[in-house]
Each structure stands twice: as C-alpha cells, then as structure tokens.
C-alpha positions as YAML, in Angstrom:
chain: A
units: angstrom
residues:
- id: 1
  name: MET
  ca: [2.75, 18.35, -6.06]
- id: 2
  name: SER
  ca: [4.89, 18.19, -9.50]
- id: 3
  name: GLU
  ca: [3.21, 17.33, -12.75]
- id: 4
  name: PRO
  ca: [2.91, 13.68, -13.02]
- id: 5
  name: VAL
  ca: [5.12, 11.84, -15.48]
- id: 6
  name: LEU
  ca: [2.28, 9.78, -16.97]
- id: 7
  name: SER
  ca: [-1.39, 10.61, -16.62]
- id: 8
  name: VAL
  ca: [-3.87, 7.92, -17.96]
- id: 9
  name: ARG
  ca: [-7.28, 9.25, -18.16]
- id: 10
  name: ASP
  ca: [-10.68, 7.11, -18.66]
- id: 11
  name: LEU
  ca: [-9.06, 4.37, -20.49]
- id: 12
  name: VAL
  ca: [-11.20, 2.01, -22.21]
- id: 13
  name: THR
  ca: [-9.81, -1.25, -23.73]
- id: 14
  name: GLU
  ca: [-12.06, -3.97, -25.22]
- id: 15
  name: PHE
  ca: [-11.41, -7.39, -27.11]
- id: 16
  name: LYS
  ca: [-13.67, -8.84, -29.79]
- id: 17
  name: THR
  ca: [-14.08, -12.57, -29.19]
- id: 18
  name: ALA
  ca: [-16.54, -15.49, -30.40]
- id: 19
  name: ASP
  ca: [-18.37, -15.22, -27.08]
- id: 20
  name: GLY
  ca: [-19.00, -11.39, -26.95]
- id: 21
  name: ILE
  ca: [-16.93, -8.27, -26.00]
- id: 22
  name: VAL
  ca: [-14.48, -8.63, -23.20]
- id: 23
  name: HIS
  ca: [-14.34, -5.34, -21.16]
- id: 24
  name: ALA
  ca: [-10.93, -5.56, -20.09]
- id: 25
  name: VAL
  ca: [-10.19, -1.81, -19.02]
- id: 26
  name: ASP
  ca: [-13.17, 0.42, -17.86]
- id: 27
  name: HIS
  ca: [-12.71, 3.62, -17.73]
- id: 28
  name: VAL
  ca: [-9.43, 3.25, -15.52]
- id: 29
  name: SER
  ca: [-7.31, 6.55, -14.49]
- id: 30
  name: TYR
  ca: [-4.29, 7.19, -12.64]
- id: 31
  name: ASP
  ca: [-1.11, 9.51, -12.48]
- id: 32
  name: VAL
  ca: [2.34, 8.56, -11.67]
- id: 33
  name: TYR
  ca: [4.88, 11.28, -10.40]
- id: 34
  name: PRO
  ca: [8.33, 11.66, -10.65]
- id: 35
  name: GLY
  ca: [10.54, 9.39, -8.52]
- id: 36
  name: GLU
  ca: [7.60, 7.59, -7.12]
- id: 37
  name: THR
  ca: [6.61, 3.94, -7.30]
- id: 38
  name: LEU
  ca: [2.94, 3.41, -7.84]
- id: 39
  name: GLY
  ca: [1.90, -0.14, -6.92]
- id: 40
  name: VAL
  ca: [-1.02, -1.88, -9.32]
- id: 41
  name: VAL
  ca: [-2.58, -4.72, -7.51]
- id: 42
  name: GLY
  ca: [-5.61, -7.22, -8.51]
- id: 43
  name: GLU
  ca: [-6.35, -10.56, -9.03]
- id: 44
  name: SER
  ca: [-5.39, -12.26, -12.41]
- id: 45
  name: GLY
  ca: [-7.89, -10.58, -15.09]
- id: 46
  name: SER
  ca: [-8.33, -7.48, -13.26]
- id: 47
  name: GLY
  ca: [-7.04, -5.23, -15.90]
- id: 48
  name: LYS
  ca: [-3.70, -4.49, -14.66]
- id: 49
  name: SER
  ca: [-1.45, -5.55, -17.40]
- id: 50
  name: VAL
  ca: [-3.84, -4.85, -20.10]
- id: 51
  name: THR
  ca: [-3.89, -1.26, -19.10]
- id: 52
  name: VAL
  ca: [0.03, -0.78, -19.28]
- id: 53
  name: MET
  ca: [-0.02, -2.64, -22.64]
- id: 54
  name: SER
  ca: [-2.67, -0.14, -23.94]
- id: 55
  name: VAL
  ca: [-0.26, 2.77, -22.79]
- id: 56
  name: LEU
  ca: [2.39, 1.42, -24.48]
- id: 57
  name: GLY
  ca: [0.50, 0.45, -27.89]
- id: 58
  name: LEU
  ca: [1.28, -3.35, -27.37]
- id: 59
  name: ILE
  ca: [-2.45, -4.30, -27.59]
- id: 60
  name: PRO
  ca: [-2.93, -6.61, -30.93]
- id: 61
  name: GLN
  ca: [-5.51, -4.68, -32.91]
- id: 62
  name: PRO
  ca: [-7.49, -6.65, -33.87]
- id: 63
  name: PRO
  ca: [-8.68, -8.51, -31.67]
- id: 64
  name: GLY
  ca: [-8.18, -5.52, -29.15]
- id: 65
  name: ARG
  ca: [-9.42, -2.30, -29.29]
- id: 66
  name: ILE
  ca: [-8.83, 1.08, -27.38]
- id: 67
  name: VAL
  ca: [-12.31, 2.60, -27.31]
- id: 68
  name: GLY
  ca: [-11.63, 5.93, -25.28]
- id: 69
  name: GLY
  ca: [-9.46, 7.87, -23.11]
- id: 70
  name: GLU
  ca: [-5.95, 9.51, -23.27]
- id: 71
  name: VAL
  ca: [-2.51, 8.82, -21.86]
- id: 72
  name: ILE
  ca: [-0.66, 11.85, -21.57]
- id: 73
  name: PHE
  ca: [3.38, 11.39, -21.29]
- id: 74
  name: GLY
  ca: [5.79, 14.35, -22.07]
- id: 75
  name: GLY
  ca: [2.92, 16.42, -23.02]
- id: 76
  name: ARG
  ca: [1.83, 14.23, -25.83]
- id: 77
  name: ASP
  ca: [-1.17, 11.62, -25.89]
- id: 78
  name: LEU
  ca: [0.33, 8.35, -26.47]
- id: 79
  name: LEU
  ca: [-2.75, 6.98, -27.78]
- id: 80
  name: LYS
  ca: [-2.57, 9.39, -30.83]
- id: 81
  name: LEU
  ca: [1.05, 8.51, -31.76]
- id: 82
  name: SER
  ca: [1.86, 6.01, -34.65]
- id: 83
  name: GLN
  ca: [3.87, 2.87, -34.25]
- id: 84
  name: GLN
  ca: [6.84, 4.33, -35.19]
- id: 85
  name: GLU
  ca: [6.58, 7.10, -32.64]
- id: 86
  name: LEU
  ca: [6.06, 4.68, -30.04]
- id: 87
  name: GLN
  ca: [8.70, 2.56, -30.67]
- id: 88
  name: GLN
  ca: [11.02, 5.64, -29.99]
- id: 89
  name: ILE
  ca: [9.55, 6.22, -26.44]
- id: 90
  name: ARG
  ca: [9.32, 2.14, -25.86]
- id: 91
  name: GLY
  ca: [12.94, 1.27, -24.59]
- id: 92
  name: GLY
  ca: [13.96, 5.21, -24.51]
- id: 93
  name: GLU
  ca: [11.92, 7.39, -22.43]
- id: 94
  name: ILE
  ca: [9.85, 4.40, -21.08]
- id: 95
  name: GLY
  ca: [11.77, 1.15, -19.83]
- id: 96
  name: MET
  ca: [9.62, -1.96, -19.47]
- id: 97
  name: ILE
  ca: [10.64, -5.00, -17.49]
- id: 98
  name: PHE
  ca: [8.13, -8.17, -18.18]
- id: 99
  name: GLN
  ca: [7.48, -11.21, -15.76]
- id: 100
  name: ASP
  ca: [8.92, -13.72, -18.31]
- id: 101
  name: PRO
  ca: [12.31, -12.74, -19.68]
- id: 102
  name: ILE
  ca: [12.94, -15.75, -21.38]
- id: 103
  name: SER
  ca: [10.19, -14.89, -23.90]
- id: 104
  name: SER
  ca: [11.11, -11.16, -24.03]
- id: 105
  name: LEU
  ca: [14.99, -11.84, -24.74]
- id: 106
  name: ASN
  ca: [15.54, -13.19, -28.37]
- id: 107
  name: PRO
  ca: [17.15, -16.38, -27.92]
- id: 108
  name: VAL
  ca: [19.69, -15.99, -30.93]
- id: 109
  name: LEU
  ca: [21.18, -12.98, -30.10]
- id: 110
  name: THR
  ca: [23.64, -12.73, -26.95]
- id: 111
  name: VAL
  ca: [22.19, -10.76, -24.37]
- id: 112
  name: GLY
  ca: [25.16, -8.23, -24.63]
- id: 113
  name: ASP
  ca: [24.06, -7.60, -28.21]
- id: 114
  name: GLN
  ca: [20.31, -6.98, -27.14]
- id: 115
  name: ILE
  ca: [21.57, -4.47, -24.56]
- id: 116
  name: SER
  ca: [23.51, -2.67, -26.96]
- id: 117
  name: GLU
  ca: [21.03, -2.77, -29.57]
- id: 118
  name: ALA
  ca: [18.69, -0.98, -26.89]
- id: 119
  name: LEU
  ca: [21.45, 1.74, -26.56]
- id: 120
  name: LEU
  ca: [22.13, 2.13, -30.38]
- id: 121
  name: THR
  ca: [18.46, 2.37, -31.33]
- id: 122
  name: HIS
  ca: [17.88, 5.51, -28.95]
- id: 123
  name: ASN
  ca: [21.28, 6.88, -29.74]
- id: 124
  name: SER
  ca: [22.60, 6.96, -33.33]
- id: 125
  name: LYS
  ca: [25.80, 8.86, -32.39]
- id: 126
  name: LEU
  ca: [26.91, 6.06, -30.03]
- id: 127
  name: SER
  ca: [29.73, 3.76, -31.70]
- id: 128
  name: ALA
  ca: [29.34, 0.00, -31.33]
- id: 129
  name: GLU
  ca: [32.26, -0.18, -29.19]
- id: 130
  name: ASP
  ca: [31.08, 2.26, -26.81]
- id: 131
  name: ALA
  ca: [27.73, 0.67, -26.90]
- id: 132
  name: ARG
  ca: [29.44, -2.59, -25.72]
- id: 133
  name: LYS
  ca: [31.31, -0.96, -23.02]
- id: 134
  name: ARG
  ca: [28.16, 0.81, -21.55]
- id: 135
  name: SER
  ca: [26.42, -2.61, -22.05]
- id: 136
  name: VAL
  ca: [28.94, -4.14, -19.68]
- id: 137
  name: GLU
  ca: [28.77, -1.32, -17.22]
- id: 138
  name: LEU
  ca: [25.01, -1.99, -17.11]
- id: 139
  name: LEU
  ca: [25.43, -5.70, -16.41]
- id: 140
  name: HIS
  ca: [27.85, -5.00, -13.99]
- id: 141
  name: ALA
  ca: [25.34, -2.35, -12.33]
- id: 142
  name: VAL
  ca: [22.49, -4.93, -12.08]
- id: 143
  name: ARG
  ca: [25.10, -7.44, -10.37]
- id: 144
  name: VAL
  ca: [25.35, -10.13, -13.21]
- id: 145
  name: PRO
  ca: [28.65, -11.63, -12.41]
- id: 146
  name: ASN
  ca: [31.77, -11.69, -14.95]
- id: 147
  name: PRO
  ca: [29.83, -9.06, -17.08]
- id: 148
  name: ASP
  ca: [32.48, -9.19, -19.74]
- id: 149
  name: ALA
  ca: [32.07, -12.98, -20.41]
- id: 150
  name: ARG
  ca: [28.28, -12.71, -19.87]
- id: 151
  name: PHE
  ca: [28.14, -10.03, -22.71]
- id: 152
  name: ASP
  ca: [28.84, -12.91, -25.23]
- id: 153
  name: GLN
  ca: [26.38, -15.35, -23.70]
- id: 154
  name: TYR
  ca: [22.87, -16.16, -24.90]
- id: 155
  name: PRO
  ca: [19.70, -15.98, -22.72]
- id: 156
  name: HIS
  ca: [19.74, -19.81, -22.26]
- id: 157
  name: GLU
  ca: [22.97, -19.45, -20.58]
- id: 158
  name: TYR
  ca: [21.72, -17.34, -17.94]
- id: 159
  name: SER
  ca: [19.58, -18.29, -14.96]
- id: 160
  name: GLY
  ca: [16.31, -17.17, -14.20]
- id: 161
  name: GLY
  ca: [17.44, -14.51, -11.74]
- id: 162
  name: MET
  ca: [20.09, -13.14, -14.11]
- id: 163
  name: ARG
  ca: [17.91, -12.88, -17.27]
- id: 164
  name: GLN
  ca: [15.57, -10.56, -15.17]
- id: 165
  name: ARG
  ca: [18.59, -8.80, -14.07]
- id: 166
  name: ALA
  ca: [19.30, -8.43, -17.85]
- id: 167
  name: MET
  ca: [16.00, -7.32, -18.66]
- id: 168
  name: ILE
  ca: [16.41, -4.57, -15.83]
- id: 169
  name: ALA
  ca: [19.74, -3.44, -17.46]
- id: 170
  name: MET
  ca: [18.17, -3.02, -20.85]
- id: 171
  name: ALA
  ca: [14.98, -1.11, -19.19]
- id: 172
  name: MET
  ca: [17.46, 1.42, -17.53]
- id: 173
  name: ALA
  ca: [20.00, 1.58, -20.53]
- id: 174
  name: ASN
  ca: [18.71, 4.84, -21.62]
- id: 175
  name: GLN
  ca: [17.74, 6.69, -18.29]
- id: 176
  name: PRO
  ca: [14.15, 6.49, -19.14]
- id: 177
  name: LYS
  ca: [11.65, 8.61, -17.13]
- id: 178
  name: LEU
  ca: [9.17, 5.93, -16.22]
- id: 179
  name: LEU
  ca: [9.82, 2.16, -15.41]
- id: 180
  name: ILE
  ca: [7.14, -0.28, -15.93]
- id: 181
  name: ALA
  ca: [7.62, -3.65, -14.08]
- id: 182
  name: ASP
  ca: [4.73, -6.27, -14.91]
- id: 183
  name: GLU
  ca: [4.97, -9.15, -12.30]
- id: 184
  name: PRO
  ca: [8.96, -9.02, -12.34]
- id: 185
  name: THR
  ca: [9.46, -11.45, -10.09]
- id: 186
  name: THR
  ca: [6.74, -13.97, -10.39]
- id: 187
  name: ALA
  ca: [8.58, -16.90, -11.74]
- id: 188
  name: LEU
  ca: [11.59, -16.66, -9.54]
- id: 189
  name: ASP
  ca: [12.16, -18.29, -5.87]
- id: 190
  name: VAL
  ca: [12.03, -16.18, -2.74]
- id: 191
  name: THR
  ca: [15.65, -15.70, -2.45]
- id: 192
  name: ILE
  ca: [16.21, -14.67, -5.90]
- id: 193
  name: GLN
  ca: [12.97, -12.51, -5.79]
- id: 194
  name: ALA
  ca: [14.89, -10.09, -2.88]
- id: 195
  name: GLN
  ca: [17.87, -10.03, -5.03]
- id: 196
  name: VAL
  ca: [16.03, -8.87, -8.15]
- id: 197
  name: LEU
  ca: [13.74, -6.18, -6.19]
- id: 198
  name: ASP
  ca: [17.11, -4.88, -4.62]
- id: 199
  name: VAL
  ca: [18.47, -4.40, -8.07]
- id: 200
  name: LEU
  ca: [15.02, -2.93, -9.11]
- id: 201
  name: GLN
  ca: [15.12, -0.25, -6.51]
- id: 202
  name: GLN
  ca: [18.69, 0.56, -7.69]
- id: 203
  name: ALA
  ca: [17.76, 0.93, -10.96]
- id: 204
  name: GLN
  ca: [15.09, 3.52, -9.84]
- id: 205
  name: ARG
  ca: [17.71, 5.42, -7.92]
- id: 206
  name: GLU
  ca: [20.06, 5.52, -10.38]
- id: 207
  name: THR
  ca: [17.52, 6.66, -13.35]
- id: 208
  name: HIS
  ca: [15.33, 8.84, -10.90]
- id: 209
  name: ALA
  ca: [12.48, 7.23, -12.74]
- id: 210
  name: ALA
  ca: [8.82, 7.04, -11.83]
- id: 211
  name: THR
  ca: [7.85, 3.35, -11.88]
- id: 212
  name: ILE
  ca: [4.91, 1.35, -12.31]
- id: 213
  name: LEU
  ca: [4.92, -1.76, -10.39]
- id: 214
  name: ILE
  ca: [1.91, -4.19, -11.13]
- id: 215
  name: THR
  ca: [1.87, -7.40, -9.13]
- id: 216
  name: HIS
  ca: [-0.86, -9.51, -7.15]
- id: 217
  name: ASP
  ca: [1.74, -9.43, -4.30]
- id: 218
  name: LEU
  ca: [0.51, -7.42, -1.44]
- id: 219
  name: GLY
  ca: [3.71, -8.05, 0.60]
- id: 220
  name: LEU
  ca: [5.84, -6.73, -2.53]
- id: 221
  name: ILE
  ca: [3.40, -3.66, -2.76]
- id: 222
  name: ALA
  ca: [3.90, -2.89, 1.14]
- id: 223
  name: GLU
  ca: [7.79, -3.19, 0.76]
- id: 224
  name: MET
  ca: [8.36, -1.11, -2.44]
- id: 225
  name: ALA
  ca: [5.15, 1.10, -3.26]
- id: 226
  name: ASP
  ca: [4.47, 4.94, -2.23]
- id: 227
  name: ARG
  ca: [0.86, 4.92, -3.58]
- id: 228
  name: VAL
  ca: [-1.41, 2.10, -4.56]
- id: 229
  name: VAL
  ca: [-3.93, 1.56, -7.43]
- id: 230
  name: VAL
  ca: [-6.67, -1.71, -6.55]
- id: 231
  name: MET
  ca: [-8.17, -3.00, -9.66]
- id: 232
  name: TYR
  ca: [-11.21, -5.27, -9.89]
- id: 233
  name: ALA
  ca: [-12.85, -6.49, -13.18]
- id: 234
  name: GLY
  ca: [-11.23, -3.74, -15.25]
- id: 235
  name: ARG
  ca: [-11.79, -0.93, -12.91]
- id: 236
  name: VAL
  ca: [-10.02, 0.96, -10.21]
- id: 237
  name: VAL
  ca: [-11.67, 0.30, -6.95]
- id: 238
  name: GLU
  ca: [-9.47, 1.98, -4.44]
- id: 239
  name: THR
  ca: [-6.47, 4.30, -4.57]
- id: 240
  name: GLY
  ca: [-4.20, 5.91, -1.93]
- id: 241
  name: ASP
  ca: [-0.82, 6.08, -0.30]
- id: 242
  name: VAL
  ca: [0.36, 2.76, 0.77]
- id: 243
  name: GLU
  ca: [0.22, 3.61, 4.41]
- id: 244
  name: THR
  ca: [-3.61, 4.53, 4.14]
- id: 245
  name: ILE
  ca: [-4.34, 1.58, 1.98]
- id: 246
  name: PHE
  ca: [-2.93, -1.01, 4.45]
- id: 247
  name: HIS
  ca: [-3.91, 0.67, 7.78]
- id: 248
  name: ALA
  ca: [-7.28, 1.88, 6.75]
- id: 249
  name: PRO
  ca: [-8.48, 0.04, 3.62]
- id: 250
  name: ARG
  ca: [-11.87, 1.35, 2.68]
- id: 251
  name: HIS
  ca: [-13.09, -1.22, -0.06]
- id: 252
  name: PRO
  ca: [-14.17, -5.04, 0.65]
- id: 253
  name: TYR
  ca: [-12.11, -6.19, -2.17]
- id: 254
  name: THR
  ca: [-8.92, -4.54, -0.76]
- id: 255
  name: LEU
  ca: [-9.58, -6.11, 2.66]
- id: 256
  name: GLY
  ca: [-10.46, -9.47, 1.16]
- id: 257
  name: LEU
  ca: [-6.91, -9.31, -0.52]
- id: 258
  name: MET
  ca: [-5.03, -8.64, 2.57]
- id: 259
  name: ALA
  ca: [-7.00, -10.90, 4.74]
- id: 260
  name: SER
  ca: [-6.32, -13.81, 2.14]
- id: 261
  name: LEU
  ca: [-2.28, -13.54, 2.57]
- id: 262
  name: PRO
  ca: [-0.49, -16.16, 4.35]
- id: 263
  name: ARG
  ca: [0.68, -15.25, 7.88]
- id: 264
  name: LEU
  ca: [3.84, -15.87, 9.65]
- id: 265
  name: ASP
  ca: [2.90, -14.92, 13.05]
- id: 266
  name: MET
  ca: [-0.17, -17.30, 13.17]
- id: 267
  name: ASP
  ca: [-0.63, -20.87, 12.89]
- id: 268
  name: LEU
  ca: [-3.69, -21.12, 10.61]
- id: 269
  name: GLU
  ca: [-5.26, -24.03, 9.31]
- id: 270
  name: ARG
  ca: [-6.22, -22.53, 6.06]
- id: 271
  name: LEU
  ca: [-6.25, -19.30, 4.35]
- id: 272
  name: GLN
  ca: [-9.33, -17.11, 4.03]
- id: 273
  name: PRO
  ca: [-10.00, -16.65, 0.53]
- id: 274
  name: ILE
  ca: [-12.26, -14.04, -1.15]
- id: 275
  name: PRO
  ca: [-15.44, -16.03, -1.90]
- id: 276
  name: GLY
  ca: [-16.51, -16.85, -5.22]
- id: 277
  name: GLN
  ca: [-14.81, -16.03, -8.50]
- id: 278
  name: PRO
  ca: [-14.07, -12.98, -10.34]
- id: 279
  name: PRO
  ca: [-16.75, -11.94, -12.60]
- id: 280
  name: SER
  ca: [-16.57, -12.92, -16.41]
- id: 281
  name: LEU
  ca: [-15.61, -9.62, -18.22]
- id: 282
  name: ILE
  ca: [-17.97, -10.67, -21.11]
- id: 283
  name: ASN
  ca: [-21.17, -10.59, -18.93]
- id: 284
  name: LEU
  ca: [-20.38, -8.37, -15.94]
- id: 285
  name: PRO
  ca: [-22.79, -8.05, -12.99]
- id: 286
  name: PRO
  ca: [-25.10, -4.96, -12.82]
- id: 287
  name: GLY
  ca: [-24.43, -2.40, -10.09]
- id: 288
  name: CYS
  ca: [-20.97, -2.90, -8.19]
- id: 289
  name: LYS
  ca: [-18.91, -5.68, -10.02]
- id: 290
  name: PHE
  ca: [-18.01, -6.83, -6.68]
- id: 291
  name: HIS
  ca: [-21.33, -7.30, -4.94]
- id: 292
  name: PRO
  ca: [-21.73, -10.98, -5.44]
- id: 293
  name: ARG
  ca: [-18.57, -11.60, -3.58]
- id: 294
  name: CYS
  ca: [-18.82, -8.77, -1.00]
- id: 295
  name: MET
  ca: [-19.14, -9.02, 2.79]
- id: 296
  name: LEU
  ca: [-20.86, -5.83, 2.85]
- id: 297
  name: SER
  ca: [-23.53, -6.17, 0.32]
- id: 298
  name: HIS
  ca: [-26.01, -8.40, 1.84]
- id: 299
  name: GLY
  ca: [-28.01, -8.26, -1.14]
- id: 300
  name: ARG
  ca: [-28.62, -4.48, -0.74]
- id: 301
  name: VAL
  ca: [-30.45, -3.08, -3.79]
- id: 302
  name: ARG
  ca: [-28.06, -0.26, -3.97]
- id: 303
  name: CYS
  ca: [-25.16, -2.63, -4.58]
- id: 304
  name: ARG
  ca: [-27.00, -4.87, -7.01]
- id: 305
  name: THR
  ca: [-27.93, -1.83, -9.36]
- id: 306
  name: GLU
  ca: [-25.81, 1.18, -8.81]
- id: 307
  name: GLU
  ca: [-22.08, 1.48, -9.94]
- id: 308
  name: PRO
  ca: [-20.45, 2.97, -7.17]
- id: 309
  name: PRO
  ca: [-18.19, 5.94, -8.15]
- id: 310
  name: LEU
  ca: [-14.66, 6.13, -6.98]
- id: 311
  name: ALA
  ca: [-15.00, 8.98, -4.48]
- id: 312
  name: PRO
  ca: [-13.00, 10.42, -1.53]
- id: 313
  name: THR
  ca: [-13.22, 8.88, 1.75]
- id: 314
  name: ALA
  ca: [-12.67, 10.20, 5.17]
- id: 315
  name: GLY
  ca: [-9.44, 8.41, 5.43]
- id: 316
  name: GLY
  ca: [-7.44, 11.28, 4.11]
- id: 317
  name: PRO
  ca: [-6.13, 13.19, 0.87]
- id: 318
  name: GLY
  ca: [-6.06, 11.29, -2.21]
- id: 319
  name: HIS
  ca: [-7.69, 8.12, -0.80]
- id: 320
  name: ARG
  ca: [-10.68, 7.21, -2.70]
- id: 321
  name: SER
  ca: [-12.91, 4.36, -2.90]
- id: 322
  name: ALA
  ca: [-15.69, 2.75, -5.15]
- id: 323
  name: CYS
  ca: [-18.09, 1.46, -2.52]
- id: 324
  name: HIS
  ca: [-21.49, 2.64, -1.51]
- id: 325
  name: PHE
  ca: [-20.79, 1.70, 2.29]
- id: 326
  name: LYS
  ca: [-17.06, 2.53, 2.36]
- id: 327
  name: GLU
  ca: [-16.98, 4.20, 5.70]
- id: 328
  name: GLU
  ca: [-18.68, 0.83, 7.28]
- id: 329
  name: LEU
  ca: [-15.22, -0.62, 6.95]
- id: 330
  name: ALA
  ca: [-13.80, 1.79, 9.52]
- id: 331
  name: ASP
  ca: [-14.39, 0.23, 12.73]
- id: 332
  name: GLY
  ca: [-12.25, -2.85, 13.29]
- id: 333
  name: VAL
  ca: [-10.45, -2.76, 10.01]
- id: 334
  name: ALA
  ca: [-6.88, -0.85, 11.26]
- id: 335
  name: ALA
  ca: [-5.89, -3.52, 13.38]
- id: 336
  name: LEU
  ca: [-6.30, -6.37, 11.03]
- id: 337
  name: SER
  ca: [-4.70, -4.61, 8.24]
- id: 338
  name: ALA
  ca: [-1.78, -3.10, 10.29]
- id: 339
  name: ASP
  ca: [-1.07, -6.88, 11.01]
- id: 340
  name: VAL
  ca: [-1.38, -7.99, 7.70]
- id: 341
  name: ARG
  ca: [1.26, -5.43, 6.63]
- id: 342
  name: THR
  ca: [3.59, -6.51, 9.40]
- id: 343
  name: ALA
  ca: [3.37, -10.07, 8.44]
- id: 344
  name: SER
  ca: [3.95, -9.48, 4.79]
...
C-alpha cells in the first residue's frame, strides 16, 4: 500500500469551559490514502468536525487546545507549523468544503473574485486575467450555469446548491492533494444533494485527491466512501473498508446507527433510535463510553470499568473495533446490515 496523504496519530483536543474541560477529540488516529474517500461518521458531538478543524489549525485557542498527537502531511507535522505556514497549505495542498457556504463565502466580494483570490494566493505568477479565465473554467467544471455572468455575482445571488458548487470550485482550484468535505449536503434538498455529490466526485477525479467526507448520513457513506471511521464521544470506535462496515459491523454503536435509518423497502411505523443520549464530554462515563446505551453491555463489569482498545476483529484485514464483546455481534448481523445498505 502507498504512503498515506494524511496521517493523524493520537490527536487530543480539549476545550476549557466554565463547566469544565470538554474532551472533544480523545486519542484519534486514522490515515487517508491517495485517491480514496475516507468516510467519517457519527452523531453530532462525536468529534468528527473538531478532528479536521484541529488538523487544519482552525481551532480557536483559547478556549480550544490541542493537547497531544501529530498530524503528518507531506512529511511535516501540521501541529508544529505556524499559522502563516498553515495558510499556505489550506486552500492549496488541502482543499476545504464546509457545510454552510453562505457563512464561508464573503458576502461583499463576488464569487468570481473569491475563486480568483484562492488561485492568486497560491500562485503569485498568475495574472489577474488568467485567474479570471481559470475561475470561469472552474465554475463551468462544477456546472454553475452561465459561468461568465455568474463570476461577477455575489453569494446572495446564488442558490444554495450553486453556492456549494462554488465552494467545490474553490477547493479544487489549486489541484489539492487532499479534499476535506464537512457535511457538504446537509442544508440542501435531496435533488440538489445528488447533483452536488456528483460534482464532488468529479472534482476528486480531476484532482486525484484523497478525500475526507464527514457526515452523519450512512447512506452517503455507503455511496461514496472506500473506508469508514466511526466516531463516538470523541473516539474512534470502529474502522474498516466500507463493505466490511456495512455487511459485518463489530461495534454496537455502528449497528445502532444502521438500524436507525429509515427504510424504503419496509413499512415501519417508527424508527428504531439508539436508546439514551450521547454522554457529556465534560463528564464521560468510566469504561466504555457507549456502555450506558449498549445492547451488548447488560451491565457487565468489564464494560463499566475498562476502556476497550481499538483492536483487530475476525472480520478481515484493517477492520478494528473498540468493543470487548465485538465477536458476539457476528451472528445475525450480516443480513440486517446488508439490507440497510441496499435501502440506503
């Protein structure tokens, strides 16, 4: 296997609040390889977005603080770089697509000027005329209609779907090695979501970039990801290739996420949510952080007192789960998870 484009190792990020320390990212590790899409999935507050914000140096300090770990990109630890050095990487070697383009785009600059700025910032030899030409090409590539005219329009003159396409154009402008898409379709209706995802896949093909796709939508993961990282309470609880995760999950939380999906092939009166609520990141439970909500725990002492390591499973190479009793999930899971993926 080739060297990873990005390697996150034992990343720990905390936030100091009036109520105590929020343990937002707790010893998270994962790799992203050239050309692949790594899906990072979990409920709100699981640490998905805070992890990549830490990687990019976008955590407000204070109240945030990166306590430990390393993030290797291009042979350098991003956590040791200055903000000026990170600014050269963000938007250049790493392209970013966030879930709310209206807050990411500057309302007083035209969309075209903002794409041109992204180009000129990372290529001082490029003329303003060439930057405009390339920006129009990028708008055309992401299927913004009438790109010449749209270049001179402001973000409020774009629809939600077009704003997200413009963000994708900015992200792919400098042929990045890594694309990070954080909930890129959350605020869009289903039809526009499909169009934006198609554009995102096209951008990945054109740039040959590795991609981190952050979402709570397992259907989106099933469609786009090659490998999956499942996060809960700031930790990675399961990881593996997408086929293994959907057909043979070995963590009760992953199974719970899939069981709570709406089904198109069954007439269900109500969904089956995961019982309980995610834990407070200030006052985490001892032992396994999922045990108060877990269908396997049944009050077992080991679950309540011992933190399970992220360890290999019998499911195949690269498949790991942080569950003491993960192999108990083997029987009867395959049919359910396969049906969930088909329905997604």
